[in-house]
BAFI-3210 file (N, C-alpha, C; in Angstrom, 3 decimals, decimal comma, padded with zeros to 6 digits):
// residues 87
n [1|2|3|4|5|6|7|8|9|10|11|12|13|14|15|16|17|18|19|20|21|22|23|24|25|26|27|28|29|30|31|32|33|34|35|36|37|38|39|40|41|42|43|44|45|46|47|48|49|50|51|52|53|54|55|56|57|58|59|60|61|62|63|64|65|66|67|68|69|70|71|72|73|74|75|76|77|78|79|80|81|82|83|84|85|86|87]
n.u [205,920|208,254|209,924|212,580|214,558|217,630|220,390|223,380|225,106|228,233|229,515|231,662|231,819|229,216|226,606|224,233|220,995|219,479|216,617|214,636|211,733|208,149|207,305|205,121|205,003|206,537|205,222|203,661|204,144|203,647|203,123|205,659|207,172|206,045|206,843|209,486|209,624|208,657|210,712|212,730|213,108|214,825|217,163|218,321|218,747|219,882|219,690|217,142|216,947|214,742|214,498|213,112|212,534|211,844|209,981|212,087|214,052|215,442|216,536|214,843|215,083|214,253|214,470|216,673|218,143|220,813|221,798|220,078|220,796|223,650|223,215|222,006|224,094|225,587|226,083|223,800|224,756|226,901|225,956|225,845|223,712|221,243|219,131|216,787|214,789|212,005|210,527]
n.v [057,653|059,833|061,027|063,119|065,382|066,842|068,623|068,998|071,658|073,176|076,223|079,009|078,694|078,014|075,584|074,261|073,370|072,501|072,160|070,743|071,837|072,083|074,775|076,002|076,133|078,105|080,298|081,086|082,650|081,384|079,000|078,148|078,625|076,646|074,427|074,579|073,998|071,352|070,004|070,108|068,094|066,214|067,697|068,415|071,197|072,789|075,551|075,798|075,887|076,499|075,400|076,042|075,324|077,251|076,908|077,050|075,924|077,721|078,566|079,371|080,775|080,252|081,385|081,739|084,870|085,559|083,019|082,167|084,261|083,550|081,080|081,855|082,423|079,897|077,333|074,966|072,263|072,046|071,524|068,967|067,022|064,692|061,754|061,910|060,558|060,864|059,633]
n.w [096,754|095,119|092,233|091,159|089,277|090,015|091,774|093,617|094,687|095,320|096,064|096,629|099,205|099,976|100,268|098,212|096,976|093,567|091,729|089,351|088,015|086,855|084,648|085,316|087,893|088,625|088,317|090,268|093,450|095,826|095,252|094,175|096,707|098,232|097,003|097,388|100,073|099,984|098,817|100,766|102,654|101,304|101,077|103,638|105,655|103,450|101,291|098,854|095,319|092,727|089,362|086,136|082,730|079,709|076,504|074,826|075,956|077,849|080,903|084,090|087,092|090,692|093,940|096,699|096,051|095,687|095,000|092,816|090,997|090,710|089,508|087,088|085,381|085,083|082,925|082,013|081,231|082,856|085,160|087,944|087,470|088,796|089,588|092,018|094,767|096,742|099,618]
ca.u [207,357|208,221|211,236|212,920|215,908|218,387|221,770|223,900|226,204|229,050|230,214|231,889|231,521|227,682|226,197|222,799|220,394|218,791|215,576|213,859|210,173|207,462|207,336|203,814|205,275|207,423|204,222|202,997|205,335|203,012|203,357|207,097|207,860|205,588|207,738|210,758|209,433|208,473|212,109|213,652|213,510|215,830|218,310|218,205|219,605|220,517|218,775|216,920|216,607|214,140|214,765|212,191|212,826|210,857|209,942|213,329|215,173|216,171|216,310|214,355|215,197|213,393|214,959|217,392|218,526|222,172|221,991|219,581|221,644|224,725|223,020|221,885|225,407|226,191|225,580|223,027|225,440|227,955|225,526|225,847|222,248|221,236|217,683|216,550|213,811|211,518|209,454]
ca.v [058,010|060,669|061,346|064,442|065,729|067,922|068,734|069,649|072,678|073,871|077,265|080,065|078,340|077,899|074,418|074,392|072,149|073,090|071,078|070,939|071,956|072,673|076,100|076,567|076,237|079,356|081,385|081,552|082,742|080,641|077,517|077,958|078,333|075,564|073,327|074,601|073,282|069,977|069,299|070,341|066,682|065,644|068,353|068,963|072,336|073,451|076,454|075,084|076,806|075,810|075,875|075,663|075,785|077,602|076,092|076,953|075,299|078,604|078,271|080,501|080,262|080,905|080,747|082,926|085,810|085,312|081,743|082,334|084,957|082,895|079,952|082,323|082,448|078,640|076,546|073,781|071,180|071,967|071,172|067,701|066,501|063,352|061,751|061,701|059,934|061,257|058,933]
ca.w [096,398|093,868|091,675|090,592|089,004|090,926|091,983|094,886|094,198|096,335|095,527|097,430|100,723|100,122|099,467|097,859|095,971|092,576|091,555|088,196|088,176|085,534|084,531|085,986|089,443|089,154|087,992|091,577|094,208|096,973|094,863|094,181|097,968|098,765|096,243|097,865|101,248|099,618|098,532|101,898|103,321|100,320|101,182|104,868|105,949|102,360|100,664|097,552|094,097|091,664|087,813|084,980|081,336|078,684|075,405|073,995|076,964|078,783|082,439|085,029|088,645|091,816|095,289|097,222|095,035|095,344|094,405|091,608|090,029|090,388|088,538|085,780|084,752|085,003|081,657|082,463|080,986|083,914|086,441|088,037|087,508|089,238|089,969|093,553|095,229|098,253|100,095]
c.u [207,340|209,758|211,327|214,128|216,506|219,666|222,261|225,029|226,866|229,757|230,526|231,552|230,002|227,316|224,677|222,326|219,677|217,897|214,763|212,375|209,630|207,523|206,075|204,045|205,988|206,426|203,579|203,907|204,861|203,366|204,936|207,675|207,124|206,343|209,043|210,825|209,328|209,779|212,984|214,069|214,708|217,143|218,189|219,242|220,190|219,209|218,573|216,440|215,970|214,374|213,688|212,822|211,680|210,792|211,148|214,600|215,788|215,617|215,809|214,610|214,429|214,036|215,690|218,221|219,883|222,335|221,418|220,450|222,791|224,405|222,537|222,947|226,215|225,430|224,903|223,842|226,525|227,464|225,443|224,683|222,227|219,680|217,725|215,180|213,347|210,458|208,146]
c.v [058,927|060,932|062,623|064,673|067,073|067,743|069,410|070,391|073,163|075,073|078,535|079,881|078,105|076,517|074,536|073,339|073,101|071,961|071,680|070,790|072,276|074,211|076,858|076,716|077,534|080,528|081,863|081,515|081,730|079,376|077,330|077,883|077,080|074,394|073,378|073,656|071,839|069,275|069,312|068,984|066,183|066,416|069,230|070,131|073,174|074,450|075,610|076,147|076,082|076,415|075,194|076,082|076,193|076,740|076,064|076,494|076,436|078,524|079,528|079,794|080,929|080,311|081,964|083,710|085,709|084,132|081,580|083,100|084,287|081,780|080,477|082,443|081,136|077,946|075,275|072,478|071,070|071,667|069,787|066,981|065,037|063,133|061,315|061,108|060,284|060,338|059,527]
c.w [095,069|093,647|091,144|090,164|089,645|090,990|093,211|094,399|095,318|095,650|096,489|098,729|100,995|099,398|099,434|097,046|094,856|092,116|090,285|088,450|086,967|085,712|085,148|087,401|089,772|088,737|089,352|092,670|095,571|096,517|094,725|095,729|098,562|098,093|096,933|099,284|101,129|099,409|099,726|102,584|102,481|100,592|102,612|105,134|104,861|101,837|099,360|096,595|093,162|090,278|087,124|083,834|080,449|077,496|074,460|074,761|077,743|080,209|083,175|086,399|089,547|093,198|095,751|096,187|094,785|094,524|092,885|090,673|089,645|089,232|087,259|084,782|084,539|083,776|082,287|082,076|082,067|085,130|086,736|088,186|088,083|089,573|091,365|093,813|096,679|098,418|100,493]
res [x|x|x|x|x|x|x|x|x|x|x|x|x|x|x|x|x|x|x|x|x|x|x|x|x|x|x|x|x|x|x|x|x|x|x|x|x|x|x|x|x|x|x|x|x|x|x|x|x|x|x|x|x|x|x|x|x|x|x|x|x|x|x|x|x|x|x|x|x|x|x|x|x|x|x|x|x|x|x|x|x|x|x|x|x|x|x]
***
């Protein structure tokens, strides 16, 4: 079982998931895509966007371009974060 922080966001008719990952995950496209696949069971049928923060807490996003660009303009405190568990 693994736990992670994430959220489900509904915006402009699109429902998608955002998941917090370590910054190192986003440094490799292959690893980032693998991470997206690994979170898919928790969010069936939804696009998944990954989010990592740098040392200053600034977020970086990886995933569908339109969703990543949308999230870049959303304050982190406005995201309905929740703890998820995958078996």
